[in-house]
VOMI-308080 format. One record per atom (N, C-alpha, C, CB): atom name; x, y, z; residue in one letter. Coordinates in nm, 2 decimals. Glycine has a CB too. Example, Ala and Ser with C-alpha at 12.3 -4.5 7.8 and 13.67 -1.06 7.14 Angstrom:
- N,1.32,-0.57,0.78,A
- CA,1.23,-0.45,0.78,A
- C,1.32,-0.33,0.78,A
- CB,1.13,-0.45,0.90,A
- N,1.28,-0.22,0.71,S
- CA,1.37,-0.11,0.71,S
- C,1.29,0.00,0.79,S
- CB,1.41,-0.06,0.57,S
***
This chain:
- N,3.34,0.94,-5.20,M
- CA,3.41,0.85,-5.20,M
- C,3.31,0.74,-5.17,M
- CB,3.51,0.88,-5.12,M
- N,3.31,0.64,-5.24,S
- CA,3.24,0.51,-5.22,S
- C,3.28,0.45,-5.12,S
- CB,3.25,0.42,-5.31,S
- N,3.20,0.36,-5.04,A
- CA,3.28,0.30,-4.94,A
- C,3.31,0.14,-5.00,A
- CB,3.18,0.31,-4.79,A
- N,3.30,0.13,-5.12,S
- CA,3.40,0.03,-5.18,S
- C,3.54,0.03,-5.27,S
- CB,3.33,-0.04,-5.26,S
- N,3.52,0.16,-5.28,T
- CA,3.67,0.22,-5.39,T
- C,3.72,0.33,-5.28,T
- CB,3.61,0.32,-5.58,T
- N,3.84,0.35,-5.31,R
- CA,3.93,0.45,-5.24,R
- C,4.01,0.48,-5.38,R
- CB,4.02,0.38,-5.10,R
- N,3.97,0.59,-5.45,D
- CA,4.04,0.60,-5.56,D
- C,4.07,0.76,-5.57,D
- CB,3.95,0.53,-5.69,D
- N,4.22,0.79,-5.57,F
- CA,4.27,0.92,-5.55,F
- C,4.33,0.96,-5.66,F
- CB,4.35,0.93,-5.44,F
- N,4.31,1.13,-5.66,L
- CA,4.41,1.22,-5.75,L
- C,4.51,1.25,-5.70,L
- CB,4.37,1.35,-5.80,L
- N,4.63,1.26,-5.68,V
- CA,4.71,1.35,-5.60,V
- C,4.83,1.41,-5.71,V
- CB,4.78,1.25,-5.46,V
- N,4.87,1.54,-5.63,N
- CA,4.97,1.66,-5.71,N
- C,5.06,1.64,-5.59,N
- CB,4.90,1.86,-5.75,N
- N,5.20,1.63,-5.64,I
- CA,5.30,1.64,-5.59,I
- C,5.41,1.72,-5.60,I
- CB,5.32,1.55,-5.59,I
- N,5.50,1.78,-5.54,D
- CA,5.60,1.88,-5.56,D
- C,5.71,1.90,-5.46,D
- CB,5.54,2.00,-5.58,D
- N,5.83,1.92,-5.51,G
- CA,5.97,1.92,-5.44,G
- C,6.02,2.07,-5.48,G
- CB,6.08,1.78,-5.50,G
- N,6.05,2.13,-5.39,A
- CA,6.14,2.24,-5.40,A
- C,6.28,2.25,-5.32,A
- CB,6.06,2.34,-5.38,A
- N,6.39,2.32,-5.36,S
- CA,6.51,2.38,-5.32,S
- C,6.54,2.47,-5.33,S
- CB,6.58,2.35,-5.34,S
- N,6.60,2.57,-5.27,S
- CA,6.64,2.70,-5.27,S
- C,6.79,2.70,-5.25,S
- CB,6.56,2.79,-5.16,S
- N,6.86,2.68,-5.38,G
- CA,7.03,2.66,-5.38,G
- C,7.03,2.54,-5.43,G
- CB,7.11,2.66,-5.24,G
- N,6.97,2.46,-5.44,N
- CA,7.00,2.33,-5.50,N
- C,7.14,2.26,-5.45,N
- CB,7.00,2.35,-5.65,N
- N,7.20,2.21,-5.38,P
- CA,7.11,2.17,-5.27,P
- C,7.11,2.32,-5.17,P
- CB,7.18,2.03,-5.18,P
- N,6.99,2.32,-5.08,G
- CA,6.96,2.43,-5.00,G
- C,6.85,2.37,-4.92,G
- CB,6.93,2.56,-5.08,G
- N,6.77,2.47,-4.88,P
- CA,6.65,2.43,-4.79,P
- C,6.55,2.39,-4.87,P
- CB,6.60,2.53,-4.70,P
- N,6.49,2.30,-4.86,A
- CA,6.43,2.23,-4.96,A
- C,6.30,2.20,-4.88,A
- CB,6.52,2.10,-5.01,A
- N,6.19,2.15,-4.96,A
- CA,6.05,2.11,-4.89,A
- C,5.97,2.03,-5.01,A
- CB,5.94,2.27,-4.83,A
- N,5.90,1.93,-4.95,A
- CA,5.78,1.87,-5.05,A
- C,5.62,1.89,-5.01,A
- CB,5.79,1.70,-5.05,A
- N,5.58,1.89,-5.12,A
- CA,5.43,1.91,-5.10,A
- C,5.32,1.79,-5.15,A
- CB,5.40,2.05,-5.20,A
- N,5.21,1.77,-5.10,V
- CA,5.11,1.69,-5.12,V
- C,4.98,1.73,-5.09,V
- CB,5.14,1.60,-5.07,V
- N,4.93,1.70,-5.23,I
- CA,4.77,1.71,-5.22,I
- C,4.67,1.60,-5.26,I
- CB,4.73,1.81,-5.29,I
- N,4.61,1.54,-5.17,I
- CA,4.52,1.43,-5.23,I
- C,4.38,1.48,-5.25,I
- CB,4.52,1.30,-5.12,I
- N,4.30,1.43,-5.32,R
- CA,4.18,1.46,-5.37,R
- C,4.12,1.31,-5.39,R
- CB,4.19,1.56,-5.52,R
- N,3.99,1.32,-5.33,T
- CA,3.90,1.19,-5.39,T
- C,3.88,1.18,-5.54,T
- CB,3.73,1.18,-5.33,T
- N,3.87,1.07,-5.61,A
- CA,3.87,1.11,-5.77,A
- C,3.74,1.12,-5.81,A
- CB,3.93,0.99,-5.88,A
- N,3.65,1.07,-5.72,D
- CA,3.47,1.07,-5.79,D
- C,3.42,1.22,-5.72,D
- CB,3.35,0.90,-5.71,D
- N,3.47,1.29,-5.65,D
- CA,3.42,1.43,-5.59,D
- C,3.51,1.55,-5.60,D
- CB,3.37,1.43,-5.45,D
- N,3.65,1.50,-5.59,D
- CA,3.73,1.61,-5.62,D
- C,3.74,1.70,-5.42,D
- CB,3.62,1.72,-5.77,D
- N,3.73,1.63,-5.37,T
- CA,3.71,1.64,-5.23,T
- C,3.87,1.64,-5.19,T
- CB,3.61,1.52,-5.15,T
- N,3.93,1.76,-5.10,V
- CA,4.08,1.74,-5.07,V
- C,4.08,1.67,-4.94,V
- CB,4.16,1.89,-5.06,V
- N,4.15,1.56,-4.92,V
- CA,4.15,1.49,-4.80,V
- C,4.29,1.50,-4.73,V
- CB,4.11,1.35,-4.82,V
- N,4.37,1.57,-4.81,H
- CA,4.53,1.58,-4.77,H
- C,4.59,1.68,-4.83,H
- CB,4.61,1.46,-4.80,H
- N,4.65,1.78,-4.76,E
- CA,4.70,1.90,-4.86,E
- C,4.81,1.94,-4.73,E
- CB,4.57,2.04,-4.92,E
- N,4.94,1.95,-4.78,A
- CA,5.02,2.01,-4.65,A
- C,5.16,2.02,-4.74,A
- CB,5.03,1.88,-4.49,A
- N,5.24,2.11,-4.68,G
- CA,5.41,2.13,-4.71,G
- C,5.48,2.06,-4.61,G
- CB,5.47,2.29,-4.71,G
- N,5.62,2.02,-4.64,Y
- CA,5.67,1.94,-4.53,Y
- C,5.81,1.99,-4.56,Y
- CB,5.64,1.77,-4.55,Y
- N,5.88,2.06,-4.47,Y
- CA,6.02,2.11,-4.46,Y
- C,6.11,1.96,-4.47,Y
- CB,6.06,2.22,-4.30,Y
- N,6.21,1.97,-4.55,L
- CA,6.30,1.87,-4.54,L
- C,6.44,1.90,-4.48,L
- CB,6.31,1.81,-4.68,L
- N,6.51,2.03,-4.46,G
- CA,6.61,2.03,-4.42,G
- C,6.69,2.10,-4.56,G
- CB,6.64,1.89,-4.36,G
- N,6.81,2.03,-4.57,R
- CA,6.90,2.07,-4.68,R
- C,6.88,1.96,-4.77,R
- CB,7.04,2.09,-4.65,R
- N,6.88,1.99,-4.89,A
- CA,6.86,1.90,-5.01,A
- C,6.82,1.92,-5.14,A
- CB,6.79,1.83,-4.98,A
- N,6.86,1.84,-5.24,T
- CA,6.83,1.92,-5.37,T
- C,6.71,1.90,-5.42,T
- CB,6.92,1.88,-5.47,T
- N,6.67,1.96,-5.55,G
- CA,6.54,1.99,-5.59,G
- C,6.49,1.83,-5.64,G
- CB,6.54,2.13,-5.71,G
- N,6.59,1.72,-5.69,N
- CA,6.55,1.58,-5.71,N
- C,6.50,1.50,-5.60,N
- CB,6.64,1.51,-5.75,N
- N,6.57,1.52,-5.49,I
- CA,6.54,1.45,-5.36,I
- C,6.40,1.51,-5.29,I
- CB,6.66,1.47,-5.26,I
- N,6.39,1.63,-5.29,A
- CA,6.26,1.67,-5.25,A
- C,6.14,1.64,-5.33,A
- CB,6.25,1.81,-5.24,A
- N,6.19,1.59,-5.48,E
- CA,6.06,1.56,-5.58,E
- C,6.04,1.40,-5.53,E
- CB,6.11,1.57,-5.77,E
- N,6.13,1.33,-5.47,Y
- CA,6.11,1.20,-5.44,Y
- C,6.06,1.17,-5.30,Y
- CB,6.23,1.14,-5.46,Y
- N,6.10,1.27,-5.17,Y
- CA,6.02,1.25,-5.07,Y
- C,5.87,1.32,-5.09,Y
- CB,6.09,1.29,-4.95,Y
- N,5.86,1.38,-5.21,A
- CA,5.69,1.45,-5.21,A
- C,5.64,1.29,-5.23,A
- CB,5.64,1.59,-5.36,A
- N,5.70,1.24,-5.33,L
- CA,5.63,1.10,-5.37,L
- C,5.61,0.99,-5.27,L
- CB,5.70,1.03,-5.47,L
- N,5.71,0.97,-5.16,L
- CA,5.70,0.91,-5.06,L
- C,5.61,0.94,-4.98,L
- CB,5.80,0.90,-5.02,L
- N,5.62,1.06,-4.94,I
- CA,5.53,1.11,-4.83,I
- C,5.33,1.08,-4.89,I
- CB,5.58,1.31,-4.80,I
- N,5.35,1.10,-5.01,A
- CA,5.21,1.08,-5.08,A
- C,5.16,0.93,-5.08,A
- CB,5.22,1.13,-5.23,A
- N,5.29,0.87,-5.11,L
- CA,5.23,0.71,-5.11,L
- C,5.21,0.66,-4.95,L
- CB,5.36,0.59,-5.18,L
- N,5.27,0.71,-4.82,E
- CA,5.26,0.69,-4.72,E
- C,5.11,0.75,-4.69,E
- CB,5.38,0.73,-4.66,E
- N,5.06,0.82,-4.73,E
- CA,4.90,0.89,-4.68,E
- C,4.83,0.81,-4.77,E
- CB,4.86,1.08,-4.72,E
- N,4.87,0.77,-4.88,L
- CA,4.76,0.69,-4.97,L
- C,4.76,0.55,-4.89,L
- CB,4.81,0.67,-5.15,L
- N,4.85,0.50,-4.85,L
- CA,4.82,0.37,-4.77,L
- C,4.78,0.39,-4.64,L
- CB,4.94,0.29,-4.75,L
- N,4.77,0.50,-4.55,V
- CA,4.71,0.51,-4.46,V
- C,4.54,0.54,-4.51,V
- CB,4.78,0.61,-4.39,V
- N,4.50,0.61,-4.62,L
- CA,4.38,0.60,-4.69,L
- C,4.32,0.48,-4.73,L
- CB,4.38,0.67,-4.78,L
- N,4.40,0.40,-4.75,R
- CA,4.36,0.23,-4.77,R
- C,4.32,0.25,-4.94,R
- CB,4.20,0.15,-4.64,R
- N,4.41,0.33,-4.99,A
- CA,4.38,0.37,-5.14,A
- C,4.38,0.23,-5.24,A
- CB,4.50,0.48,-5.19,A
- N,4.24,0.24,-5.35,D
- CA,4.27,0.14,-5.43,D
- C,4.33,0.15,-5.56,D
- CB,4.17,0.10,-5.44,D
- N,4.34,0.29,-5.57,S
- CA,4.39,0.34,-5.68,S
- C,4.45,0.49,-5.66,S
- CB,4.29,0.32,-5.79,S
- N,4.54,0.52,-5.73,A
- CA,4.59,0.67,-5.72,A
- C,4.67,0.68,-5.87,A
- CB,4.70,0.69,-5.56,A
- N,4.60,0.81,-5.92,V
- CA,4.71,0.91,-6.01,V
- C,4.77,1.00,-5.94,V
- CB,4.65,0.98,-6.11,V
- N,4.90,0.99,-5.97,V
- CA,4.99,1.09,-5.91,V
- C,5.05,1.19,-6.02,V
- CB,5.10,1.02,-5.83,V
- N,5.03,1.30,-6.01,R
- CA,5.06,1.40,-6.09,R
- C,5.21,1.47,-6.05,R
- CB,4.95,1.50,-6.09,R
- N,5.28,1.49,-6.13,S
- CA,5.44,1.58,-6.08,S
- C,5.49,1.61,-6.22,S
- CB,5.58,1.46,-5.98,S
- N,5.54,1.75,-6.19,D
- CA,5.60,1.83,-6.30,D
- C,5.75,1.79,-6.27,D
- CB,5.56,2.00,-6.30,D
- N,5.78,1.66,-6.26,S
- CA,5.94,1.65,-6.25,S
- C,5.95,1.53,-6.35,S
- CB,6.01,1.62,-6.08,S
- N,6.00,1.58,-6.44,E
- CA,6.00,1.46,-6.59,E
- C,6.12,1.37,-6.52,E
- CB,6.06,1.54,-6.80,E
- N,6.21,1.40,-6.43,L
- CA,6.31,1.32,-6.42,L
- C,6.22,1.22,-6.32,L
- CB,6.47,1.39,-6.37,L
- N,6.15,1.23,-6.21,L
- CA,6.12,1.14,-6.13,L
- C,6.03,1.06,-6.21,L
- CB,6.08,1.20,-6.01,L
- N,5.94,1.11,-6.30,V
- CA,5.84,1.02,-6.37,V
- C,5.91,0.93,-6.46,V
- CB,5.74,1.09,-6.44,V
- N,6.02,0.97,-6.51,R
- CA,6.09,0.90,-6.63,R
- C,6.18,0.77,-6.53,R
- CB,6.22,1.04,-6.73,R
- N,6.26,0.83,-6.43,Q
- CA,6.32,0.75,-6.33,Q
- C,6.23,0.63,-6.29,Q
- CB,6.35,0.83,-6.22,Q
- N,6.11,0.66,-6.26,M
- CA,6.03,0.58,-6.20,M
- C,5.94,0.49,-6.29,M
- CB,5.95,0.67,-6.12,M
- N,5.97,0.51,-6.44,S
- CA,5.90,0.41,-6.55,S
- C,5.99,0.33,-6.57,S
- CB,5.86,0.46,-6.68,S
- N,6.13,0.37,-6.54,G
- CA,6.25,0.29,-6.61,G
- C,6.31,0.32,-6.71,G
- CB,6.23,0.18,-6.64,G
- N,6.24,0.45,-6.77,Q
- CA,6.31,0.52,-6.89,Q
- C,6.46,0.56,-6.85,Q
- CB,6.23,0.66,-6.92,Q
- N,6.46,0.61,-6.74,Y
- CA,6.59,0.68,-6.70,Y
- C,6.67,0.57,-6.58,Y
- CB,6.55,0.84,-6.63,Y
- N,6.78,0.57,-6.58,K
- CA,6.84,0.52,-6.43,K
- C,6.85,0.59,-6.33,K
- CB,6.95,0.47,-6.44,K
- N,6.83,0.57,-6.21,V
- CA,6.88,0.64,-6.11,V
- C,7.03,0.61,-6.08,V
- CB,6.80,0.62,-6.01,V
- N,7.12,0.73,-6.13,K
- CA,7.26,0.71,-6.06,K
- C,7.28,0.80,-5.97,K
- CB,7.38,0.74,-6.15,K
- N,7.22,0.88,-5.90,A
- CA,7.27,0.98,-5.78,A
- C,7.25,0.87,-5.67,A
- CB,7.17,1.15,-5.76,A
- N,7.36,0.88,-5.58,P
- CA,7.39,0.80,-5.49,P
- C,7.27,0.80,-5.39,P
- CB,7.52,0.85,-5.43,P
- N,7.25,0.97,-5.35,G
- CA,7.14,1.03,-5.26,G
- C,6.98,1.01,-5.29,G
- CB,7.16,1.18,-5.27,G
- N,6.99,0.93,-5.43,L
- CA,6.83,0.91,-5.46,L
- C,6.81,0.76,-5.47,L
- CB,6.78,1.00,-5.62,L
- N,6.92,0.70,-5.47,K
- CA,6.88,0.56,-5.47,K
- C,6.82,0.47,-5.36,K
- CB,6.97,0.50,-5.49,K
- N,6.83,0.52,-5.22,F
- CA,6.77,0.47,-5.14,F
- C,6.60,0.51,-5.14,F
- CB,6.84,0.50,-5.03,F
- N,6.57,0.64,-5.16,V
- CA,6.45,0.69,-5.13,V
- C,6.36,0.60,-5.29,V
- CB,6.45,0.89,-5.11,V
- N,6.43,0.62,-5.39,Y
- CA,6.41,0.57,-5.52,Y
- C,6.34,0.39,-5.49,Y
- CB,6.57,0.58,-5.60,Y
- N,6.42,0.32,-5.41,E
- CA,6.40,0.19,-5.38,E
- C,6.28,0.19,-5.27,E
- CB,6.54,0.14,-5.32,E
- N,6.27,0.27,-5.19,R
- CA,6.15,0.27,-5.11,R
- C,6.01,0.30,-5.19,R
- CB,6.18,0.38,-5.00,R
- N,6.04,0.42,-5.23,V
- CA,5.91,0.46,-5.36,V
- C,5.87,0.34,-5.40,V
- CB,5.97,0.56,-5.52,V
- N,5.96,0.30,-5.50,K
- CA,5.94,0.16,-5.59,K
- C,5.84,0.05,-5.51,K
- CB,6.12,0.08,-5.63,K
- N,5.90,0.04,-5.39,R
- CA,5.82,-0.09,-5.32,R
- C,5.68,-0.03,-5.26,R
- CB,5.93,-0.17,-5.19,R
- N,5.67,0.11,-5.22,L
- CA,5.53,0.15,-5.16,L
- C,5.46,0.13,-5.26,L
- CB,5.51,0.28,-5.09,L
- N,5.50,0.19,-5.41,S
- CA,5.40,0.20,-5.51,S
- C,5.33,0.07,-5.55,S
- CB,5.45,0.26,-5.63,S
- N,5.37,-0.02,-5.54,T
- CA,5.32,-0.15,-5.56,T
- C,5.23,-0.21,-5.46,T
- CB,5.41,-0.23,-5.57,T
- N,5.21,-0.12,-5.35,T
- CA,5.14,-0.18,-5.26,T
- C,4.95,-0.12,-5.30,T
- CB,5.21,-0.14,-5.11,T
- N,4.98,-0.01,-5.40,I
- CA,4.84,0.05,-5.45,I
- C,4.81,-0.05,-5.56,I
- CB,4.85,0.21,-5.51,I
- N,4.68,-0.13,-5.58,A
- CA,4.65,-0.18,-5.68,A
- C,4.65,-0.12,-5.82,A
- CB,4.56,-0.22,-5.65,A
- N,4.63,-0.03,-5.84,R
- CA,4.61,0.07,-5.95,R
- C,4.67,0.21,-5.93,R
- CB,4.46,0.09,-5.97,R
- N,4.81,0.21,-5.99,F
- CA,4.90,0.32,-5.93,F
- C,4.96,0.38,-6.07,F
- CB,5.02,0.25,-5.80,F
- N,4.94,0.51,-6.09,E
- CA,4.99,0.56,-6.22,E
- C,5.08,0.72,-6.16,E
- CB,4.84,0.59,-6.33,E
- N,5.17,0.72,-6.24,L
- CA,5.25,0.85,-6.22,L
- C,5.29,0.91,-6.33,L
- CB,5.37,0.83,-6.15,L
- N,5.23,1.02,-6.35,M
- CA,5.22,1.11,-6.47,M
- C,5.27,1.24,-6.46,M
- CB,5.09,1.11,-6.50,M
- N,5.37,1.27,-6.57,H
- CA,5.41,1.40,-6.57,H
- C,5.33,1.49,-6.64,H
- CB,5.53,1.40,-6.63,H
- N,5.31,1.61,-6.58,V
- CA,5.21,1.72,-6.58,V
- C,5.29,1.88,-6.62,V
- CB,5.13,1.73,-6.42,V
- N,5.24,1.94,-6.68,P
- CA,5.33,2.09,-6.69,P
- C,5.30,2.15,-6.57,P
- CB,5.28,2.19,-6.81,P
- N,5.44,2.24,-6.55,R
- CA,5.45,2.30,-6.44,R
- C,5.30,2.37,-6.41,R
- CB,5.57,2.40,-6.46,R
- N,5.25,2.42,-6.46,E
- CA,5.11,2.53,-6.46,E
- C,4.99,2.45,-6.40,E
- CB,5.05,2.60,-6.63,E
- N,5.02,2.32,-6.44,E
- CA,4.91,2.20,-6.41,E
- C,4.92,2.18,-6.25,E
- CB,4.96,2.04,-6.50,E
- N,5.06,2.22,-6.20,N
- CA,5.10,2.18,-6.05,N
- C,5.11,2.30,-5.95,N
- CB,5.24,2.11,-6.04,N
- N,5.08,2.42,-6.02,A
- CA,5.11,2.53,-5.92,A
- C,5.06,2.53,-5.77,A
- CB,5.06,2.64,-5.99,A
- N,4.94,2.49,-5.75,H
- CA,4.93,2.49,-5.60,H
- C,4.99,2.40,-5.52,H
- CB,4.80,2.49,-5.57,H
- N,5.06,2.27,-5.57,A
- CA,5.17,2.19,-5.48,A
- C,5.28,2.29,-5.49,A
- CB,5.21,2.03,-5.54,A
- N,5.34,2.34,-5.61,D
- CA,5.43,2.42,-5.57,D
- C,5.43,2.53,-5.52,D
- CB,5.48,2.43,-5.65,D
- N,5.32,2.58,-5.50,R
- CA,5.33,2.69,-5.37,R
- C,5.36,2.66,-5.27,R
- CB,5.23,2.76,-5.33,R
- N,5.27,2.54,-5.21,L
- CA,5.25,2.47,-5.11,L
- C,5.43,2.42,-5.04,L
- CB,5.14,2.35,-5.17,L
- N,5.52,2.38,-5.14,A
- CA,5.63,2.34,-5.12,A
- C,5.73,2.47,-5.08,A
- CB,5.66,2.26,-5.24,A
- N,5.71,2.59,-5.16,K
- CA,5.80,2.71,-5.14,K
- C,5.73,2.78,-5.01,K
- CB,5.81,2.80,-5.28,K
- N,5.62,2.76,-5.00,Q
- CA,5.58,2.81,-4.83,Q
- C,5.65,2.75,-4.75,Q
- CB,5.43,2.77,-4.77,Q
- N,5.67,2.61,-4.73,A
- CA,5.72,2.54,-4.62,A
- C,5.86,2.60,-4.63,A
- CB,5.72,2.37,-4.64,A
- N,5.93,2.60,-4.72,I
- CA,6.07,2.67,-4.70,I
- C,6.06,2.80,-4.66,I
- CB,6.14,2.67,-4.83,I
- N,5.97,2.89,-4.71,R
- CA,5.96,3.02,-4.65,R
- C,5.90,3.02,-4.50,R
- CB,5.87,3.11,-4.74,R
- N,5.83,2.91,-4.42,D
- CA,5.82,2.92,-4.31,D
- C,5.92,2.89,-4.20,D
- CB,5.72,2.87,-4.30,D
- N,6.00,2.79,-4.27,A
- CA,6.10,2.72,-4.19,A
- C,6.20,2.83,-4.19,A
- CB,6.16,2.58,-4.25,A
- N,6.23,2.94,-4.26,R
- CA,6.30,3.01,-4.26,R
- C,6.28,3.14,-4.13,R
- CB,6.31,3.03,-4.40,R
- N,6.13,3.14,-4.12,K
- CA,6.09,3.25,-4.02,K
- C,6.10,3.19,-3.90,K
- CB,5.96,3.32,-4.03,K
- N,6.12,3.05,-3.89,A
- CA,6.10,2.98,-3.75,A
- C,6.22,3.00,-3.68,A
- CB,6.07,2.82,-3.76,A
***
């Protein structure tokens, strides 16, 4: 990562066992220039839907990018709903999503170059494993 720019590639995922049920989010942040992992974690969220878990994954990623003082970020998600709602193609109708949607929208504007893109599930397998592992770990605790 050069001293003058802070460009990142991010993979996020949310998971819920039961929908709603035990849920978790996962975030993987890598530097864009050399692919170095600077943040990788799963977060147990408690009981939630898969869509809420997806939004919390994006929220956590954006908060981490703020800490990293990101200049740009390309965030990859396998949630077509999340990507289309964030782009304005779909409306956010679920009352439980509106609060986190508004917060995520505000935070995304703090990054000069922010892009959220949909990727096939296969290209997001590592984040998916992290989210599911966070649920398994919480069940063991």
